[in-house]
C-alpha positions in Angstrom: 62.1 97.8 77.9 57.9 97.3 79.2 55.6 94.9 79.1 52.5 94.1 77.7 49.3 93.4 78.8 49.9 89.8 78.9 53.5 90.0 81.2 55.5 89.5 78.2 58.5 91.9 77.4 58.0 94.5 74.6 61.8 95.8 73.5 61.7 99.6 73.0 64.7 100.4 71.3 65.1 101.8 67.9 69.2 101.4 67.9 71.3 99.1 69.0 75.2 101.5 69.9 75.8 99.9 73.5 76.1 97.9 76.0 76.0 99.8 79.1 73.0 101.7 78.6 70.7 98.3 78.5 70.2 96.7 81.2 69.8 93.0 82.7 65.9 92.1 81.2 66.8 93.8 77.4 70.2 91.9 76.9 68.4 88.6 77.7 65.6 89.7 75.9 67.9 89.8 72.9 69.7 86.1 73.7 66.3 84.6 74.2 65.1 86.2 71.0 68.5 84.9 69.0 68.0 81.9 70.4 64.6 81.7 68.6 66.8 82.4 65.3 69.0 80.2 66.0 67.1 77.1 64.3 66.9 79.2 60.6 70.2 77.8 59.9 69.7 74.2 60.0 66.9 74.7 57.8 66.6 73.5 54.2 65.6 77.5 52.9 67.5 79.7 55.7 65.1 82.7 55.4 62.1 84.0 57.8 60.2 86.9 55.9 60.3 89.5 59.2 62.1 92.0 57.3 61.0 91.3 54.1 60.3 95.0 52.0 62.8 96.7 53.8 66.1 97.8 53.4 69.7 97.2 55.2 72.9 99.4 54.5 76.4 97.7 55.9 78.5 101.4 56.1 82.0 99.4 57.0 84.9 102.0 57.3 86.9 99.8 58.8 88.4 96.3 57.7 86.0 93.4 58.8 85.7 90.2 57.7 83.0 87.7 60.4 80.8 90.7 61.4 80.4 92.3 58.5 79.7 89.2 56.7 77.7 87.8 59.5 75.4 91.1 59.4 74.8 90.7 55.3 74.2 86.9 56.5 71.4 88.3 58.9 69.7 90.5 57.1 69.4 88.2 53.6 68.3 85.4 56.3 65.5 88.0 57.8 64.5 89.1 53.9 65.6 92.0 53.8 67.3 93.9 50.8 71.1 94.7 51.2 73.2 97.2 50.3 76.8 97.6 50.9 78.5 100.6 51.6 82.4 100.9 50.4 84.4 103.7 51.5 86.6 103.1 48.9 84.2 103.2 46.0 82.2 106.5 48.0 81.6 110.2 47.7 83.5 110.1 51.7 86.8 110.3 49.3 86.2 113.1 47.6 85.2 114.9 51.0 81.6 114.6 51.8 80.7 114.1 55.7 79.5 111.2 58.0 76.1 113.3 58.3 75.5 113.7 54.5 76.8 110.5 53.7 74.3 108.6 55.6 71.0 111.3 54.2 72.3 110.4 51.1 71.4 106.1 52.0 68.8 107.2 53.6 67.1 108.9 51.1 67.2 106.2 48.9 64.8 104.0 51.3 67.4 102.2 53.7 65.4 101.1 57.4 68.7 100.2 59.1 71.9 100.9 59.2 75.0 99.6 60.4 77.9 100.9 60.8 81.1 100.4 61.7 83.8 103.2 62.3 87.5 104.3 64.1 85.6 107.1 65.4 84.0 106.1 69.0 80.5 107.4 69.2 80.3 108.1 65.5 76.8 105.1 65.7 75.4 107.5 67.8 75.9 110.4 66.0 74.6 109.5 63.0 70.8 109.0 65.4 71.1 112.9 65.3 71.7 112.8 61.5 69.3 110.0 59.7 65.5 108.4 61.3 66.2 105.0 60.7 67.2 102.4 63.1 70.8 102.2 63.5 72.8 99.1 65.0 77.0 99.6 66.0 79.3 97.5 64.4 81.9 99.0 66.0 82.8 102.7 67.1 86.6 103.0 67.6 87.6 101.8 71.3 83.9 102.6 72.6 82.3 99.2 71.8 81.5 96.6 69.7 77.3 95.3 71.2 76.6 92.2 69.5 80.7 90.7 69.9 79.5 91.1 73.6 76.4 89.5 73.1 77.4 86.8 71.3 80.4 86.3 73.7 77.6 86.8 75.9 75.3 83.9 74.7 77.8 81.3 73.8 78.9 81.6 77.5 75.2 80.6 78.5 74.1 78.5 76.0 78.0 75.8 76.8 77.9 77.1 80.1 74.1 76.8 81.1 74.2 80.0 83.2 76.4 83.5 83.3 75.5 84.0 86.8 78.6 83.5 89.0 80.8 82.7 86.6 84.1 83.9 87.0 85.8 85.4 83.2 89.3 86.5 82.4 89.4 88.3 79.8 93.0 88.7 78.4 95.4 90.6 76.6 94.8 94.1 74.7 91.9 95.3 77.0 93.0 99.1 76.3 92.3 98.7 72.5 89.8 97.0 72.3 86.0 97.8 71.4 85.4 94.1 72.8 86.7 94.5 76.2 84.4 96.7 77.5 80.9 95.6 75.7 82.0 92.6 77.2 83.3 94.0 81.0 79.3 95.7 80.7 76.9 92.6 79.2 79.2 90.1 81.8 78.3 92.7 85.3 74.4 93.1 84.6 74.1 89.6 83.7 75.9 88.5 87.3 79.5 87.5 86.6 82.5 88.6 87.6 84.8 89.8 85.8 89.0 89.7 85.4 91.1 92.1 83.3 94.9 90.2 82.6 97.1 92.0 80.5 100.4 93.8 80.4 100.6 96.8 82.7 100.8 99.2 79.5 97.8 97.1 78.0 95.9 97.0 81.2 95.5 100.1 82.9 94.2 100.1 86.7 90.9 102.9 85.3 89.2 99.8 84.3 88.8 98.9 88.3 86.4 102.0 88.4 83.9 100.1 85.7 84.2 97.5 87.9 86.7 94.9 86.5 88.7 93.4 88.3 92.9 94.0 87.2 96.0 91.6 87.2 99.2 91.4 85.8 99.5 87.6 86.7 97.7 85.4 83.9 99.0 82.7 85.8 97.8 83.8 88.9 94.4 83.4 88.3 94.3 80.3 85.3 93.3 77.6 88.3 89.3 79.7 89.4 88.7 80.8 86.0 85.3 79.2 84.4 86.2 81.1 80.7 89.1 82.6 78.8 88.8 85.2 76.4 91.4 86.5 74.8 92.1 89.1 72.3 93.7 89.6 70.0 96.8 92.2 70.0 95.6 95.8 67.8 99.6 96.8 66.6 97.5 98.8 64.4 96.5 101.4 67.3 99.2 101.7 69.3 101.2 104.8 69.0 104.0 103.3 71.4 105.7 99.9 72.7 103.0 98.4 75.0 105.5 95.4 75.7 108.9 94.6 75.0 108.7 91.2 72.5 106.0 89.1 71.0 108.2 86.6 72.7 107.8 88.4 76.2 104.0 88.5 75.2 103.2 85.0 74.1 105.2 83.8 77.3 103.8 85.8 80.1 99.9 85.6 78.6 99.5 83.2 75.9 97.3 79.7 75.9 99.0 77.1 75.3 98.6 73.3 76.4 101.1 73.9 79.6 99.3 77.0 80.6 96.4 74.9 79.7 97.1 72.3 82.0 96.6 74.9 85.2 93.1 75.7 83.8 90.1 74.4 85.3 89.1 70.7 83.7 85.9 72.8 82.3 87.1 75.9 81.5 85.5 77.9 78.4 88.0 79.4 75.4 87.1 82.3 73.5 88.6 84.6 71.2 86.3 86.7 68.8 89.6 87.0 66.0 90.8 87.3 63.6 93.3 85.1 66.7 97.2 85.1 65.9 98.1 81.2 66.0 101.2 80.5 68.4 100.5 85.0 70.1 97.5 84.8 71.8 96.5 81.2 71.3 98.1 77.8 70.6 97.0 75.7 68.3 96.2 73.0 70.1 94.1 75.0 72.1 92.1 77.2 69.2 91.2 74.2 68.1 90.7 71.9 70.6 87.5 70.2 72.5 87.8 73.4 75.0 87.3 76.3 72.8 84.6 78.0 71.6 85.3 80.0 67.9 84.0 78.8 65.8 80.1 79.3 67.7 81.0 82.3 69.1 80.7 83.2 64.6 78.0 80.6 64.5 76.3 82.3 67.4 76.4 85.8 66.1 74.6 85.0 63.0 71.4 84.8 65.4 72.5 87.4 67.6 72.7 90.2 64.8 69.3 88.0 63.1 67.3 90.1 66.3 69.4 92.8 66.8 68.0 93.7 63.6 64.4 92.1 64.4 63.9 93.2 67.3 65.0 97.0 65.9 63.3 97.2 62.9 60.0 96.1 65.0 60.6 99.4 67.5 60.6 101.7 65.0 57.7 100.3 63.5 55.4 100.3 66.8 
């Protein structure tokens, strides 16, 4: 990021790989750019020509609903042409490497690659093999930067600020790339972050990254301004991290009884998919304090902003 002659900020990054490497000013610039794109979805013609003539490919090696559709729709709203890569129907099933797959796709004239992959660092490794823009849509247990940005955007939208807020992120922190991206973004913007969950899922090592750590959800409930509930990622676990789902719900599930001990204006978040009755009871998930659907809506504006800024930097 640098300043132009008139003092406005100029985006210089052609890739978005992690929020850890972004400055507070860069993060705020993405949020402000997203705000400018927010009204596009309210128009009768929901398109702007910002990426007309450019080609965007979605390369998802892991299942996804919200993130994949959001990126696809964001690219369409910017008037880009879209290629949808499917691993199940690709040459990777024949032994082709990720590098060779990406290079062959780029050779078709692709300008932006959006990748979700089970290996941490996969997005960064792509930048060493291709010349086009690379956007990380989630790499292993490392980061999910656009989810972190849309969560931050939602908090700023609903609370009017981020600085000084107390945010609890609850659940499977150990396996969560969302938690890591949220932590980096929230700390840089002045929030206080507490990780909450069973000891096996919230190890004390996260204190080294700047988070507070507790295994007593009820003890911190009354002081929190925002509570972000995470899904238990059983598909990433190699052993039982807690005795039973019933026990987890008793200690860490957000329900009506627990909600009574929260601030009246507490913001309840969840990146999805929600396991109703586990992380959140239905009345809380659908209640007025919930921002779950707002997060999905805001994800579209954030991803429009990211695609626009990365391509703008690549074209400069």
